[in-house]
N, C-alpha and C positions, 0 to 999 in steps of 0.2 A: 721370196716366199713362193712355194709351189702351190698351185691352185688345187682345190678339192672340187671334184665334179659330182653331181648327183647321178645316180643310175637313171637312165632314160626310161626304164620300165617301172621299177619299184620305188625309186626315190631315195634310196640309201646313199649317204655320202661316201664316196670312194676315197681311200687313202692314196697318196701319191705312190705310183709304182704298182698298183693293183688294178684288176679289171681289164676290160677290153674296150678299145675304141673302134667303132665301125663307121666308115665314111661312105656315104652313097655317092653315086655318079654326079648328082646335082650339088654336092658339096656339103650336104647336111651331115652333122657329126652326132653320133649316138655313143653313149658310154654305158657299158653293162658291167654289173658287179659279178655276175656268174653266168654259166651257160643256161641255167634255168630261166633267167630273165631274157637272155638272147633268144632262146628257142621259143619262148612265149611271144616275143615280139615278132619273130619270123612266122609264127602260126597266125598272126593277125589278131591276137587277143587284145582286148581293151583293158588297160590297168584298172579302170574304175570297176570292172566286173570281176576282178580277181581279188578274193578276200584278204590275202596276205600282203598286198601292196599298200603303200601309204594312201594312194588315191582310193583304193577299195575300202579301207578303213574309214576314210573321211566320208565316202558316199553312203556307208552303212551307219554313220553317226556313232562309230565306236571310239573315236579319238576326241 
């Protein structure tokens, strides 16, 4: 069984064979579903403050 990974920024489950895997020099692995999520991570944005992410919806009590 192939593992499904959540997007490290927005929290969406990635299907096997999709998305991007980013590995930092310290060995930390990040999975991104789109370049939108990857660019928001690179800009240093916090997922809790972005309204369309799962963490943002939870912080705003929308879920």
